[in-house]
C-alpha positions, 0 to 999 in steps of 0.5 A, a space after each residue: 459360232 463365227 461373228 456375224 456383225 463386224 468391220 473388216 479392212 483389207 489393203 492393196 498396193 499399185 503396180 508402182 509400189 516399190 515392192 510390186 516393182 520388184 515382184 514384177 521384175 522377178 516374175 518377168 525373169 521367171 517368164 523368160 526362163 519358162 518361155 525358153 525352157 518349160 522345166 527351168 528352175 528359178 528363184 529370183 529376188 529383186 531389190 529396188 532403190 533410188 535409180 538402182 535395181 539389184 537382181 539375185 538368186 538361183 536358176 537352172 536353165 538355158 544360156 540364152 537368158 543372159 544378164 543382158 536379157 535380164 537387164 532389159 526385162 527390168 527396164 521394160 517392166 519399169 517403163 511399162 509401170 510408168 517410172 520416168 522420174 529423176 530418182 527412178 527412171 527405166 532408162 537411167 537406172 543402174 541394173 545389177 544381175 547376180 543370178 547363179 546356178 541352183 544348189 545341187 543339194 536342192 536339185 537332188 531332192 526335187 528332181 525326178 530320178 529312176 523310180 523316184 517322182 519329182 519332190 516338193 521344192 521345199 517344206 511348208 504349208 500353203 492355204 487356199 480360200 474362197 467365199 461367196 462375198 463377190 462373183 469372183 468368190 473372193 473376200 470383198 475388202 481385198 477384191 475392191 481394194 485391188 479393183 480401185 487401184 487397177 481402175 486408177 492405173 488404167 485411167 493413168 495410162 490412158 491419159 484420163 488421169 495423167 496427173 497421177 503417178 505409178 505409186 499408190 495404196 488403197 484400203 477398204 473397210 466394210 461393215 458386215 451384217 449377218 456375215 454379209 458386207 453391206 456398207 463401206 465405212 471408210 476408204 483410204 487412198 494414197 496416190 502419187 501425183 505429178 503436180 506438186 501444187 495439188 492438195 489432198 482435196 485436189 487429188 480426191 477430186 481426181 480419184 473419187 469418181 473412179 472409186 465410186 465406179 468400182 464400189 457398189 453404189 449402195 455401200 458408199 453413203 454420207 457416213 462413209 469416211 474418205 481419207 485421200 492422201 491424208 498426210 498431204 503431198 505425195 510427189 516422190 514415189 516408188 523406189 526413190 521414196 522407199 526401197 522395195 523387195 520381192 515378196 513383201 506383200 504376201 497378204 496383198 497377193 492373197 486374201 487381204 487377211 481374211 484367210 490364213 497365209 502359209 508365209 511363202 511369197 509367190 513372185 520370183 519362183 518357178 512352179 516347182 516351188 510349192 510356195 507358189 504352185 500349191 497355194 494356187 492349187 489350194 485356191 483352185 480347190 477351195 474355189 471349186 468347193 464353193 462353186 460346187 455348192 459344197 460350202 459357202 466358205 472354204 479354207 484348204 491347207 496343204 503341207 509338204 516336205 522337201 523332196 516328197 511328192 505327195 502332201 503330208 496333209 490335206 485340211 478343210 474348214 468350211 466354218 460350219 457352212 458345209 453341206 457335207 462333212 469337212 472330212 468328206 471334202 478332204 476325201 473328195 480332194 484326194 480322189 479328184 486332183 493329184 497334188 504332187 508338184 508335177 500333178 499340180 503343174 500338169 493339171 493347171 498348166 503352170 510351166 508357161 510364161 504366165 507370171 509377170 501379169 500376177 505381180 500386181 492386183 492379186 494372184 486370186 480373183 482374176 479371170 482365167 486367160 486364154 493362154 493359161 494365165 490364172 488357170 487356178 481361177 477356173 471352176 472346171 472340177 466343181 462337178 467332179 468334186 461334188 460327185 466324189 463326196 
């Protein structure tokens, strides 16, 4: 029997966090290649430090995506995030591009040839999760941690909270009763600010109204403990204060620790890489299972071997909330969706330049976009799954 009364915390980081700067640049490179050639292959890593960005990895795509194009993508991303400080400025930073051709030995296992279908781009396990804690069918702590930072970023960019800088982190702790979140016991917000005379109380005065707009009113009360810039000043932010790397915020990107993670990062990878596409498929399936009323909570694991098209295993756990046996849901999944890399990409329309927007505020729990972005958040196979059990 799962615990019903407990505290649980999740954190998020803003688009100006050093690691998220790197995720954004890497995904901008992915988008550039897919826009030029939908079947391009990209594995792009980015490092950022004081006024320096280094982009490296392997690609297979058109010559039109030149180092000069990639350098400009990096500058555009950093400019949009909002960095114009002495130690990290979109115009003055040094950008080094070290991308080279994809390994032929990897390509031979992944590419379709003759009667051989396209195989998975790597071995690995991927997880998807959904629950009824929020309308987005996401765990509440990570959902609200993201929402706080997205709200503050919008206020910063609109000029309403122009004193705030791009770098920030949030953390929300919720109290659960009978398995349902009922109260916010603590809120942690550390945000860069541009006025070095501001105290922690001054910063709280700026951010608290926005945080209260995001959280359910009844969750925040006199017992809620606030920690806003608890260490004091936070003026030096972004890669000038701390180096960033692609792929270091995988729990922030997914479920905030409320569900397992297979270990592979998403950003910088084209959708032939099952680290990305199969994790999206697992979320898509879990969300549709819950939307179909087959369970109130659902974790799905998929496992792959490099060069092999179909998953080695499909595992479902509904934590005792299932209306049918977990094995029946596993069988329904197999009947409903082709989980080969090609099948996933075709069903979810993943060979499109839709990834830069995923780099901050979570890959899951977002609204599907008209151009195909966040297609894995649709619940368009719920009826089919329900019919297949």
